[in-house]
N, C-alpha and C positions, 0 to 999 in steps of 0.2 A: 211723464217725468218720474224718475226714481227717487229723487231727493225727498226726504221726510220733512214735513212741516215742523218748524220749531217755534218756540215762544220767546218773545222779548218783552221786557217790562218797560213801558213808556208812560211816564207820569203815574206810575203805580198801577197801570192797567195792562192787560195782556195784549200783545200785538203779534200776530202770526208772521213768520218770515221764512224764506226759503232761499237756498243758493241757486242762482241762475247765471250762466255765463261767468262763473267764478266770482260772483259778488252777491251780497245779500240784497234781496228784494222784500219789501214789507207790504202787508195788506193795507191799502189806502183807507178802507172803511174802518179798520181797527184804529188807525191813527186819528181819523176824524172823530170817532166815538170817544177817544181818550182826551181830545182837545176841545170838544164842544159839549153842550148840555142837550144836544138833540136826542129825542127819544127814538128817532129812526135815522141812524147814521147813513144807511144806503140812500135814503131819500135826500138827506142833506148833501151828500156827495154828488148826486145826480143834479140837484138844483145849483150847487156850487159851480159845476162845470159850465152850465148854461150862463150863470152870472158872469163868470170870468171871461167867457167868450164874448158876451155882449159888451163888457166894459173895456176889454183890451184887445179882443180879436184872437187871443191865445187860447188854444185848445189843450186843456190839461190832459186829456186822454192821449195826446201824442207822446207824453213822457211816461205812460203806463204800459204795462204788459198784462195780458190775461194769463195767469199762472194758476195751476191747480194747488189749492190749499185745503187742508182738512177742515171741514165745517163742524159746527157743534153736534150734528147728527152722526159724525164719524165718517162721512163720505167726502171724497175728494172733488171739490167743485172749482171751476174757473173763477178767479177773483182778480179784480183790479189791483195790481201791485206796482210799486215804484222803487227804484234804488235810492240810496241815501241822498243823492243830489236832487232827484225828483221829489222825494218826500219833503225836503227843505223848501222846494219851490211851492209845493202844495200848501205847506204850513203858512207861507207868506200870504196866501189868499184866504186864510181862515180868520174872520173877524171875531176872535174870542180872547178874553183875558188870559186863558190858559195857554194860548199860543204866543203871547207877548214875550215871555222869557226867551223863547227860541228865536223870535224875530230880533230881539236885542242882541242875542249871541251872534246871529248871522251878521248883523250890522257891525259888531265888534270885530269879527273875523275879516270882514271886507275892509274895514279901516286898517287893520294890521297888514293886510296884503298890500294896500296902497303905500303904507309906510315902508314895507320891504322893497317895493319897486324903487322908491326914492333912495333908500339906504339898504342895499342887499345884506350888509353886515348884521342887520337886525334879525334876518331869517336864520342866520347861522347861530346867533345867540339864543334864539328861541328853541332851535333844534337841540342845542346843547342842554338847555334847561329841561327839556322834555326827557332826554336820556338820563339826566341826573335824577329826575323825579321818579323814573322807573327803576332806579337802583344800579345803573351801570357805573363802574369806576372811571375815574378821569383818564387813565391810560388807554382804556378800551374806547372811550369817547373820542380821544384824539385820533386814533386809527380810523374809527368810523367816519369822522368828519373829513379826514384826508381822503378816504375812499370815495366819499361823495364828490369831492372836488375832482378826483381822477376820473370818476364816472362821467361827470358833467363835461369835462374836456373831451372825452371820447365821443359822447353822444352829439356834441356840437360838431365834431369832425365828421361823424357819420351823416349828420343832416346836411352839411355843406356838400357832401360827396355823393348824395343820391338816395340815402335812406329816408323815407318819408312816412310810411305807414307804421302804426304801432307793431304790426306783425314783423316788419323789417327789423326793428330794434330787438324784438323778442328772439327772432331767429339768430341774429348776430350775437346776442348775449348768450344764447344756448351754445353756440359754437365755441365761445371762450370757455364757458363752464364745463362743457364736455371735454375740451382739451386739458383743462386744469384739474378737474376732479373725476373725470370719466362718468359724469352724470349730467343730465339736463337740469334746469332749474326746478321743474316739477318733480323729477326723481329725487333731487336733493332735498326738497321739502318733505316728500314722503319718507325719506330716510331719517329725517330729523323729527318726523311726527307732527309737522305743522301744516296748515292749510292756506289760509289767506294772509297770514302774517308775512312781514318782510323777511326774506331768507337771511339777509345780511345782518339783521338785528339779532339773529340767533347763532351767528358764527363766533367761534373762538378767535383769539389773536392771529394765529397762523393762517386760519382760513381767510380772514380778512386781508392779511398781507398778500397771500397768494392770489386772491381775487384782484387786488390792486395791481399786482405784478402782471397778471394776464391782460388787464385793461390798459395799463400804461404802455406795455410792450406793443399791444395792438395799435394804440395811437401812434407810436413811433414808426412802426412798420408801415402803417397807412400813409403817414406823411412822407416817409422816405421813398415809398413806391409811387406816391401821388395817385393812389388808387381812386377810381370813380366807378360808381354803379354797384349795386348790391352783390353781384357775383364776385367781383374782386374784393369787396369789403369782407365777404364771407371767407375768402382765402386768407385775408389778413387776420381775421378773428380766430380762425383755426390755428394759424401759426403762432399768434400771440398766446392763445390758450395752451398750446403745446409747450411753450417755454415755461409757463407756470407749472404745467404738468410734470415736466422733467425735474424741475426744482422740488416739487412735492415728493416725487419718487426718491430723489436723492436724500431728502430729509428722513423719509420713512426707512430707507435702507440703512442709514447711519444710526438712527435712533432706535430702530427696531419697533417703532410704534406708528400706527396710522395717524395721519394728520386730521382726517375727517372723523368727527365723533357724532354719535346719535344724540348726545347730550346737547341741549341748548345752552346758550351762554349764561343766562340768568338762572338762579335757583328755581326749583319747581314752583314755589309759592308766588314768585314774581312772574314767571311765564304765564301762569293761569290768569293773572290780572290783565295780561295783554290779549287774551283770547276772547 
């Protein structure tokens, strides 16, 4: 693994982390040490796995991966790691007062999700509140929320017509983005200098509008053609993206300026808070 081990602060203590499969994975032993008073976190983790298996039959090791992290002696050693979801599951099995705030937070999040299932409008209100807290202006938020609705309509259509795997949705999205901006999603992120952040959260108004145009057009084309199966859906996605691409080129020709910018939407100081 070529990724360099990084450090996160967890309850004031250092936790090693590393990017794996495009997401953060954290050292389980470091998290256990941060949330318990054990003098030997490795032994605690070993015994905890046995206890959880005996109590529930669930093996915590199934949500972990052995990844190479830099050890205190400077050498890269294989270490039990878990992604964010896995770490939260592990925390649920730690009987420590230090873990209680996290358990309470998880319970709160679970309760809010149940509320959103009963009243989907709550999810929209919470998303708007999050964007406002991050410093986005109301007019940008309106476009972003409209874009989310357009995207949801499209993905629902894709799912009904044969797209099932996450890779299917990623490929179809790339087809639209390639047609609209001459870049894949990953290339677009690199262009803007972001990594794991949501690309659309860093788009300016016109970028958001053109993305919506590409996806809304793709939805219409797919329905009109009654396309089924990923190959035909890809054809629709490329055609929908091309419509947005031609619009972008017209704008650039008339204005004399590029629509795509390396600048992220928020000022630098706000961007850094999101990373």
